[in-house]
Backbone as a chain_set.jsonl record, in Angstrom:
{"seq": "MNRRFSLHRLAFAAAPLALTGCSQAPSYDVMGSLFPAWLVCIVLGIALAVITRWVLVRARIALVFPVLVYPCLAAAITFAIWLIFYQ", "coords": {"N": [[0.146, -45.518, -18.069], [1.406, -42.941, -17.683], [-0.448, -41.478, -18.578], [-2.27, -41.689, -16.222], [-0.602, -40.573, -13.967], [-0.438, -38.153, -14.818], [-2.939, -36.951, -14.188], [-2.896, -37.26, -11.184], [-1.402, -35.521, -10.496], [-2.629, -33.081, -11.399], [-4.306, -32.984, -10.183], [-3.344, -32.796, -7.785], [-2.673, -30.497, -7.836], [-4.702, -28.759, -8.5], [-5.939, -29.021, -6.038], [-5.309, -26.66, -3.99], [-6.543, -24.479, -4.969], [-9.221, -25.242, -4.967], [-9.809, -25.268, -1.641], [-9.33, -22.478, -1.15], [-11.993, -21.178, -0.902], [-12.94, -21.362, 1.21], [-14.034, -20.04, 4.59], [-14.486, -19.16, 8.009], [-17.582, -20.534, 9.266], [-20.393, -19.497, 9.094], [-22.229, -18.785, 12.373], [-23.964, -18.726, 15.62], [-23.497, -17.681, 18.818], [-24.607, -19.353, 21.517], [-25.212, -19.082, 24.557], [-22.55, -19.931, 25.23], [-22.058, -22.211, 23.294], [-21.411, -22.871, 20.043], [-23.693, -22.546, 17.372], [-24.162, -23.277, 14.115], [-25.398, -21.287, 11.416], [-26.829, -22.32, 9.205], [-28.582, -23.957, 10.555], [-30.114, -22.569, 12.324], [-31.668, -21.309, 10.032], [-33.057, -23.288, 9.282], [-35.013, -24.0, 11.313], [-36.074, -21.541, 11.397], [-37.645, -21.43, 8.898], [-39.106, -23.641, 9.098], [-41.108, -22.602, 11.071], [-41.913, -20.551, 9.925], [-43.354, -21.916, 8.007], [-45.165, -23.371, 9.397], [-46.413, -21.11, 10.288], [-47.749, -20.012, 8.471], [-49.048, -21.864, 7.322], [-51.138, -22.553, 9.103], [-52.25, -19.71, 8.613], [-53.77, -20.074, 6.318], [-55.081, -22.25, 7.199], [-57.187, -21.1, 8.53], [-58.133, -19.114, 6.503], [-59.485, -20.657, 5.239], [-58.999, -22.149, 3.304], [-58.402, -25.081, 0.95], [-55.883, -27.221, 0.115], [-54.004, -28.824, -2.641], [-52.157, -30.824, -2.503], [-51.327, -31.192, 0.222], [-49.053, -32.731, 1.387], [-47.014, -32.453, 0.113], [-46.804, -29.902, -0.602], [-46.314, -28.379, 2.087], [-43.673, -28.942, 3.137], [-42.261, -27.865, 0.821], [-42.452, -25.144, 0.919], [-41.421, -25.034, 3.469], [-38.892, -25.409, 3.089], [-38.631, -23.096, 0.517], [-38.315, -21.355, 2.083], [-36.675, -21.678, 3.672], [-34.619, -21.218, 2.331], [-34.491, -19.103, 1.114], [-34.509, -17.174, 3.877], [-31.349, -17.91, 3.97], [-30.634, -16.808, 1.621], [-31.104, -14.439, 1.828], [-29.364, -13.2, 4.627], [-26.907, -14.393, 4.51], [-25.769, -14.26, 2.085]], "CA": [[0.162, -45.185, -16.904], [1.713, -41.609, -17.847], [-1.705, -40.131, -17.894], [-2.817, -41.578, -14.877], [0.308, -39.787, -13.386], [-0.517, -36.435, -15.476], [-3.885, -36.712, -13.409], [-2.655, -36.873, -10.105], [-0.271, -34.155, -10.487], [-3.316, -31.966, -12.012], [-5.479, -32.909, -8.786], [-2.56, -31.789, -6.624], [-1.99, -28.724, -8.263], [-5.872, -27.64, -8.46], [-6.391, -29.041, -4.549], [-5.341, -25.525, -2.964], [-7.585, -23.651, -5.852], [-10.789, -25.89, -4.211], [-9.767, -24.633, -0.836], [-9.142, -20.837, -1.045], [-12.732, -20.008, -0.746], [-13.128, -21.487, 2.363], [-13.785, -19.464, 5.443], [-15.312, -19.425, 8.818], [-18.432, -20.623, 8.987], [-21.323, -18.507, 10.404], [-22.516, -19.242, 13.538], [-24.563, -18.225, 16.673], [-23.054, -18.086, 20.114], [-25.822, -19.095, 22.468], [-24.579, -19.595, 25.973], [-21.468, -20.481, 25.191], [-22.371, -23.227, 22.483], [-21.814, -22.109, 18.952], [-24.661, -23.28, 16.65], [-24.575, -23.188, 12.633], [-26.21, -20.455, 11.024], [-28.03, -23.095, 8.6], [-29.687, -24.904, 11.148], [-31.103, -21.222, 13.007], [-32.462, -21.001, 9.273], [-34.054, -24.32, 8.963], [-36.073, -23.626, 12.373], [-37.328, -20.503, 11.191], [-38.359, -22.247, 7.777], [-39.838, -24.45, 9.362], [-41.91, -21.91, 12.634], [-42.923, -19.833, 9.244], [-44.289, -22.69, 7.068], [-46.251, -23.759, 10.297], [-47.251, -20.173, 10.821], [-48.079, -19.927, 7.199], [-50.191, -23.216, 7.296], [-52.45, -21.393, 10.327], [-53.161, -18.407, 8.324], [-54.675, -20.603, 5.333], [-56.594, -23.006, 7.296], [-57.709, -19.95, 8.991], [-58.599, -18.665, 5.788], [-60.307, -21.88, 4.845], [-58.207, -22.284, 1.782], [-58.127, -26.131, 0.885], [-54.434, -27.578, -0.707], [-54.735, -30.421, -3.206], [-51.494, -31.965, -1.784], [-50.439, -30.136, 1.56], [-47.977, -33.482, 1.856], [-45.857, -31.853, -0.746], [-46.928, -28.235, -0.424], [-45.609, -27.712, 3.151], [-42.285, -28.916, 3.047], [-41.604, -26.955, -0.008], [-42.298, -24.178, 1.403], [-40.374, -24.48, 4.339], [-37.537, -25.33, 2.16], [-37.962, -22.034, -0.127], [-38.399, -20.27, 3.375], [-35.368, -21.45, 4.208], [-33.095, -21.052, 1.563], [-34.525, -17.42, 1.028], [-33.75, -16.592, 4.649], [-30.234, -18.12, 3.829], [-29.532, -15.952, 0.705], [-31.098, -12.617, 2.441], [-29.048, -13.018, 5.535], [-25.913, -14.709, 4.628], [-25.293, -14.309, 1.095]], "C": [[1.003, -43.566, -16.559], [0.482, -40.828, -17.811], [-2.542, -40.251, -16.822], [-1.697, -40.859, -13.983], [-0.187, -38.431, -13.667], [-1.549, -36.089, -14.742], [-3.835, -36.612, -12.296], [-2.247, -35.846, -9.889], [-1.417, -32.922, -10.674], [-4.291, -32.054, -10.616], [-4.713, -32.636, -7.738], [-2.779, -30.614, -6.58], [-3.668, -28.426, -8.094], [-6.281, -27.661, -7.16], [-6.321, -27.224, -3.437], [-6.391, -24.363, -3.76], [-8.66, -23.87, -4.798], [-10.432, -24.984, -2.736], [-9.665, -23.369, -0.326], [-10.692, -20.16, -0.861], [-13.233, -20.529, 0.476], [-13.032, -20.303, 3.766], [-14.509, -19.854, 6.798], [-16.411, -19.654, 8.907], [-19.361, -19.701, 9.772], [-21.893, -19.049, 11.187], [-22.658, -18.609, 14.509], [-24.065, -18.453, 17.906], [-24.339, -18.306, 21.32], [-25.263, -19.966, 23.937], [-23.201, -20.247, 25.817], [-21.053, -21.787, 24.416], [-22.552, -22.759, 21.0], [-22.7, -23.122, 18.022], [-24.452, -22.616, 15.096], [-25.821, -22.202, 12.347], [-27.244, -20.831, 9.963], [-29.107, -23.982, 9.585], [-30.722, -23.658, 11.675], [-32.204, -21.083, 11.427], [-33.453, -22.202, 8.652], [-35.321, -24.165, 9.995], [-36.831, -22.223, 11.921], [-37.901, -20.572, 10.178], [-39.322, -22.513, 8.136], [-41.522, -23.886, 10.414], [-42.477, -21.314, 11.003], [-43.852, -20.654, 8.364], [-45.108, -22.723, 8.18], [-46.902, -22.682, 10.546], [-48.472, -20.179, 9.082], [-49.45, -21.117, 6.814], [-51.353, -22.636, 7.878], [-53.372, -20.814, 9.537], [-53.983, -19.251, 6.83], [-55.917, -21.934, 6.168], [-57.433, -21.826, 8.015], [-59.016, -19.317, 8.176], [-59.284, -19.435, 4.947], [-59.857, -21.988, 3.179], [-57.548, -23.543, 2.077], [-56.377, -26.404, -0.499], [-54.924, -28.854, -1.257], [-53.198, -31.224, -2.557], [-50.266, -31.276, -0.75], [-49.268, -31.262, 2.035], [-46.615, -32.593, 1.303], [-45.375, -30.292, -0.574], [-45.947, -27.611, 0.813], [-44.273, -27.745, 3.258], [-41.696, -28.275, 1.727], [-41.64, -25.76, 0.45], [-41.776, -23.769, 2.682], [-39.059, -24.617, 3.977], [-36.957, -23.973, 1.549], [-37.858, -21.285, 1.022], [-36.978, -20.161, 3.434], [-34.614, -20.779, 3.551], [-33.639, -19.582, 1.121], [-34.215, -16.555, 2.328], [-32.306, -16.545, 4.307], [-29.577, -16.796, 2.883], [-29.812, -14.559, 1.301], [-30.226, -12.096, 3.092], [-27.656, -13.225, 5.53], [-25.243, -14.759, 3.119], [-24.836, -12.7, 0.177]], "O": [[1.163, -43.132, -15.419], [0.33, -39.775, -17.192], [-3.337, -39.4, -16.422], [-2.257, -40.499, -12.947], [-0.333, -37.625, -12.748], [-1.489, -34.911, -14.391], [-4.691, -35.837, -11.869], [-2.748, -35.146, -9.009], [-1.163, -31.84, -10.145], [-4.908, -31.08, -10.187], [-5.261, -32.232, -6.713], [-3.015, -29.836, -5.656], [-3.79, -27.548, -7.24], [-6.917, -26.687, -6.759], [-7.056, -26.843, -2.526], [-6.941, -23.477, -3.105], [-8.994, -23.038, -3.954], [-10.884, -23.84, -2.791], [-9.891, -23.142, 0.862], [-10.814, -18.945, -0.703], [-14.243, -19.91, 0.813], [-11.954, -19.73, 3.929], [-15.162, -20.897, 6.75], [-16.886, -18.608, 8.467], [-19.113, -19.244, 10.888], [-22.27, -20.148, 10.781], [-21.772, -17.784, 14.735], [-24.176, -19.637, 18.226], [-24.871, -17.346, 21.877], [-25.027, -21.156, 24.144], [-22.967, -21.235, 26.513], [-20.022, -22.402, 24.687], [-23.641, -22.303, 20.649], [-22.441, -24.323, 17.951], [-24.609, -21.4, 14.985], [-26.93, -22.277, 12.875], [-28.232, -20.145, 9.703], [-30.178, -24.502, 9.273], [-31.937, -23.73, 11.486], [-33.39, -20.796, 11.589], [-34.337, -22.074, 7.805], [-36.478, -24.2, 9.577], [-38.019, -21.976, 12.126], [-38.878, -19.824, 10.135], [-40.387, -21.986, 7.813], [-42.599, -24.479, 10.474], [-43.639, -21.67, 10.804], [-44.948, -20.224, 8.006], [-46.045, -21.944, 8.011], [-48.018, -22.858, 11.035], [-49.683, -20.343, 8.933], [-50.484, -20.997, 6.158], [-52.365, -22.291, 7.268], [-54.589, -20.989, 9.475], [-54.974, -18.633, 6.44], [-57.041, -22.318, 5.846], [-58.643, -21.943, 7.821], [-60.162, -19.07, 8.551], [-59.71, -18.945, 3.901], [-60.537, -21.874, 2.159], [-56.622, -23.662, 2.879], [-56.077, -25.847, -1.556], [-55.744, -29.66, -0.818], [-53.377, -32.364, -2.13], [-49.069, -31.001, -0.831], [-48.528, -30.909, 2.954], [-45.597, -32.225, 1.89], [-44.291, -29.718, -0.469], [-45.112, -26.715, 0.688], [-43.643, -26.707, 3.46], [-40.466, -28.223, 1.696], [-40.551, -25.195, 0.341], [-41.646, -22.603, 3.053], [-38.157, -23.982, 4.524], [-35.807, -23.545, 1.657], [-37.1, -20.329, 0.857], [-36.245, -19.178, 3.328], [-33.956, -19.835, 3.989], [-32.704, -18.915, 0.678], [-33.757, -15.422, 2.178], [-31.789, -15.428, 4.273], [-28.604, -16.078, 3.115], [-28.971, -13.66, 1.301], [-29.875, -10.944, 2.834], [-26.973, -12.536, 6.288], [-24.155, -15.327, 3.023], [-24.303, -12.752, -0.931]]}, "num_chains": 1, "name": "protein.A"}
């Protein structure tokens, strides 16, 4: 019981340290409504993946597993946009 009590005290003491990194979330004001920045990054990532697919189709480059490649490409572009603009 004493060990359990000490774990609760430790968690209670560490909680403010976990919350110190919180700040205002990046967001965009669109006609009075705030949209989170991660949503904008996802939309741009998907749009750029669709454009990349169009370029690959026009260049007649066939992919072995397009079902895996395009979602991974969209995710990679999304993460890159987030890192470039928000980190």
